[in-house]
N, C-alpha and C positions, 0 to 999 in steps of 0.2 A: 325145802319140802315140796314135792311135786303133788299137785292136786289130782284127784281121781275124777276125771270127767266122764269115765266110762268108755273112753276111746283112746287106745294106745297112741295114736298119732297126736292127739291133743296133749295127752299126758307127757309125751316125750318133748313136745315143742314148747309148751307153755308151763311155766312154774307160777301158777296163779298166786300163791302166797307171796311171791316176790314182787308182784305188781301192786303198787299203792292204789287204793280205792279212787283217788283223785286223778290218776294218770289216764289220759285219753287213750282209747284203744279203738282200732278200726278192724272190723271183721269182714272178710270176704268169704262168701259161701260158694260151694261147688255149683249150686243151682244158679248163681248169678252169672248172667252173660258176661264173658270176659274175666271171670274170677281167676281162672288159671293164668291168663295174661297178666293180670294184676300181680299175682304172686311172682311171676317171672320178672316183671318190671322191678319189683322189690328186690329180687335176688340179684339182678344186674346192678342196681344201685348199691346194694350192700356189698357186693363183690368189689366194686370200684372203691369202696371205703375201707376195704381190708377186713371184712368180716370173715371168720374162718370158713374154709372151703366146705367143711363138713356141714355147717349150718346152711350154706348156699345149696348144697346137694339135697339136703333135707327139704328145703323150700321148693326146689325144682321137682322132687318126687311128689310132693303134695300137689303142686300145680298139675302134674300129669294125672294124678288121681282125680283132681277137680275136672279136668277136661273129659275124663272117662265117665263122669257122673251122667246118668241117663236123662236127667231133666235140666234144661237151661232156660231161664226166662229173665226178662228185665226186672230189676228190683222195682217195687212199687212204693208209694208213699202213704199207704193205708194207715200207718202208725202215727201220722201227723194230723193235727186238726187243720181245718181250712185256713185259719189265721197263721198257724205255724208254717204251712206250706207257702202261703203268699209272702210272708216275711222272708223265708229262705230263698224264694225265687227272686225277690227284690235284692237281697244281699248278693246273690249270684250275678245278677245283671250289673250291680255296682262293681263287683270284683272284675267282671269281664271288661267293663268300661275302663277301669283303672289299668288293667293289663294292656289294653290296646284294642283297636278296632278288629283285629283278626279274631279275637275271642268273642266278639259280639254275637249273641244268638239271634238277633233280629234287626230289621231295618230301623225301627224306632230308636234302638240303642245306638246305631251308627249315626243317626241324625243328632242325637243328644251329644255324642262324642264330638261331632263336627262343630256344633254350637259352642260347646265348652272350649274347644281348641281356639276358635275365633276370639272368644272372650279372653282366654289366657294370652294369646299372642299380643293383643292390644295392651293388656295389663303389664306384660313383660317389657314391652317397648316403653311404656310410661315409667315403670320402675327403673329401667336402665337410664332414661333421661334424668330422673330425679337423683339417682346415685352419681351420675356424672356431674351434676350441679353440686352435690355435696362434696365430691372429690375436689372440685375447683375451689370451694370454700376452704377445704382442708389445706390445699396447696398455699392459699393466701395466708392462712394462719401459720403454716410452717415457715413461710418467708418472714412473717412478722416476728416470729420467735427465734429467728436466726441470731447468732452472736452479734451481727452488725445491724440487726433490725431494730425497730423502735421499742419492742418489748422483749429485749434480749433475756431469755431464760433458757440456759443450756439444757437442763433436765427436761423441761417441757418440749423443747425443740426435738430432742432425741426421742421422747415418747411419741410425739406426733408423727415423726418420720417412721418409727417402728409400726405404729398403727396404720399408716398409709401403706407401707410395704407388705405387712403381714395380713391385713384385713381388707382394707379398701381396694387396693389394686387388684388382688385376686377376685374379689366379689364383683368389681366393675368389669373385669375381663370375662367372667362367667356370664354376667348379665348381658354384655354386648354380644357375646357368642350366642346366647339363647335368643336374644332379640333378632339376630340375623339368621338364625336357623329355623326353617319351617317345622312346626310341630305336627302339621297335618300328615295323616297317613291316607293312603288310598282306601276308600270305604270298602272296597271289595278285596282286601287282603294284603296291602303292602305298606 
């Protein structure tokens, strides 16, 4: 069943009854700066995922109508309380920091990123050393459990070798690679 929103373009594109109330929805308005570009970006991504061409064309036509809209302005945050706005801004800064320095919106965030990288590099080196020590202990235990070792237990020997080959060796290789690879990115974009 198609809802009647009073606009044929919306009625044709959205079947409101089919959208669960809990499903997140994002709305771009024609008055939003870049709204048409956002619709075109969606169309390009949808096309790459095999969405039917008729749906793509419908989105592109809507994008053209959005561009032709007489008023364009940056969306505002008037609908948010001061606390909500601050919380969302902090979440954005955290997201940018997690994604990498290129996405950092300010110098303070870039400095926080560098500080975090320095701490992580040191921690990764320490963890790699500890893992290497644990791997040496495991090798000793494998030797001891060998059929000709002092605590010959064939099943334990095979289990320890499997654990070494499937878990410890790959983890140690990743840790050593991470410890040797610089995490640092150029603060100004690289």
